[in-house]
ROPA-853127 format. One record per residue (C-alpha): residue in three letters; x, y, z; residue number from 0. Coordinates in nm, 2 decimals, padded with zeros to 4 digits. Example, Ala and Ser with C-alpha at 12.3 -4.5 7.8 and 13.67 -1.06 7.14 Angstrom:
<atoms>
["ALA" [01.23 -00.45 00.78] 0]
["SER" [01.37 -00.11 00.71] 1]
</atoms>
This chain:
<atoms>
["MET" [-01.03 03.82 02.11] 0]
["LYS" [-00.66 03.69 02.05] 1]
["LYS" [-00.74 03.38 02.23] 2]
["THR" [-01.05 03.28 02.03] 3]
["SER" [-00.85 03.32 01.69] 4]
["LEU" [-00.58 03.14 01.84] 5]
["ILE" [-00.84 02.84 01.92] 6]
["ILE" [-00.97 02.89 01.57] 7]
["LEU" [-00.66 02.85 01.43] 8]
["THR" [-00.53 02.55 01.61] 9]
["ALA" [-00.89 02.36 01.54] 10]
["SER" [-00.81 02.44 01.18] 11]
["LEU" [-00.46 02.31 01.16] 12]
["VAL" [-00.56 02.00 01.37] 13]
["LEU" [-00.85 01.93 01.12] 14]
["ALA" [-00.62 02.00 00.81] 15]
["LEU" [-00.38 01.72 00.98] 16]
["LEU" [-00.63 01.47 01.03] 17]
["PHE" [-00.73 01.53 00.66] 18]
["LEU" [-00.41 01.47 00.54] 19]
["LEU" [-00.33 01.17 00.74] 20]
["PHE" [-00.65 01.00 00.61] 21]
["SER" [-00.57 01.08 00.28] 22]
["PHE" [-00.21 00.94 00.34] 23]
["TRP" [-00.36 00.62 00.50] 24]
["GLN" [-00.62 00.55 00.20] 25]
["ALA" [-00.32 00.58 -00.04] 26]
["LEU" [-00.15 00.28 00.14] 27]
["VAL" [-00.47 00.06 00.17] 28]
["PRO" [-00.36 -00.13 -00.19] 29]
["ASP" [-00.01 -00.21 -00.04] 30]
["PHE" [-00.14 -00.33 00.28] 31]
["SER" [-00.40 -00.54 00.11] 32]
["ALA" [-00.12 -00.71 -00.11] 33]
["ILE" [00.09 -00.77 00.17] 34]
["ASN" [-00.20 -00.94 00.33] 35]
["TYR" [-00.25 -01.13 00.02] 36]
["LEU" [00.13 -01.27 00.00] 37]
["GLU" [00.12 -01.34 00.38] 38]
["SER" [-00.19 -01.55 00.32] 39]
["LYS" [00.00 -01.75 00.08] 40]
["GLY" [00.31 -01.81 00.30] 41]
["TYR" [00.51 -01.55 00.23] 42]
["SER" [00.70 -01.38 00.54] 43]
["SER" [00.91 -01.05 00.59] 44]
["VAL" [00.71 -00.89 00.28] 45]
["ARG" [00.84 -00.55 00.15] 46]
["ILE" [00.65 -00.36 -00.15] 47]
["LEU" [00.93 -00.21 -00.33] 48]
["ARG" [00.81 -00.03 -00.63] 49]
["ARG" [00.57 -00.04 -00.92] 50]
["PRO" [00.68 -00.24 -01.25] 51]
["ALA" [00.73 -00.07 -01.54] 52]
["GLU" [00.46 -00.01 -01.78] 53]
["GLY" [00.38 -00.31 -01.97] 54]
["HIS" [00.57 -00.55 -01.74] 55]
["GLY" [00.36 -00.82 -01.58] 56]
["CYS" [00.00 -00.77 -01.45] 57]
["SER" [-00.30 -00.77 -01.71] 58]
["PRO" [-00.36 -00.39 -01.89] 59]
["ASP" [-00.69 -00.41 -01.67] 60]
["ASP" [-00.53 -00.44 -01.33] 61]
["GLU" [-00.53 -00.13 -01.11] 62]
["TYR" [-00.26 -00.21 -00.88] 63]
["ARG" [00.06 -00.37 -00.98] 64]
["PHE" [00.38 -00.41 -00.73] 65]
["VAL" [00.71 -00.54 -00.74] 66]
["PHE" [00.75 -00.71 -00.40] 67]
["ASP" [01.03 -00.90 -00.25] 68]
["ALA" [00.99 -01.17 00.07] 69]
["ILE" [01.10 -01.49 00.20] 70]
["PRO" [00.88 -01.77 00.05] 71]
["PRO" [00.72 -02.08 00.21] 72]
["GLN" [01.01 -02.32 00.31] 73]
["GLY" [01.25 -02.04 00.20] 74]
["THR" [01.55 -01.87 00.35] 75]
["GLN" [01.65 -01.65 00.07] 76]
["ARG" [01.45 -01.35 -00.05] 77]
["VAL" [01.27 -01.38 -00.36] 78]
["GLU" [01.12 -01.09 -00.59] 79]
["GLY" [00.81 -01.11 -00.75] 80]
["ILE" [00.51 -00.92 -00.89] 81]
["VAL" [00.16 -00.89 -00.75] 82]
["CYS" [-00.12 -00.76 -00.92] 83]
["SER" [-00.52 -00.68 -00.87] 84]
["GLY" [-00.79 -00.53 -01.07] 85]
["GLY" [-00.95 -00.40 -00.73] 86]
["GLU" [-00.85 -00.45 -00.37] 87]
["VAL" [-01.02 -00.77 -00.33] 88]
["THR" [-00.88 -01.00 -00.59] 89]
["TRP" [-00.50 -01.02 -00.59] 90]
["TYR" [-00.28 -01.28 -00.79] 91]
["GLU" [00.08 -01.34 -00.84] 92]
["GLU" [00.26 -01.29 -01.16] 93]
</atoms>
């Protein structure tokens, strides 16, 4: 009986851990999408730093907005910018 309880407890913990990992991954999808967009524009070493303050950059309708820094095309020094999106597909740089 104790062995069965231990198996059930272990299985429950594994399922809970998988659920948390999936939830965490889903929260990062917009970050990765923004990085992919910026890299497609020629930026390298892209880092998402934070969300800009409310009312700074981006349209009020945009769901995602990030301050980033990266090395621009034909550049050697990092620059900072804002990237915005109303959804996961349409990104633009502010």
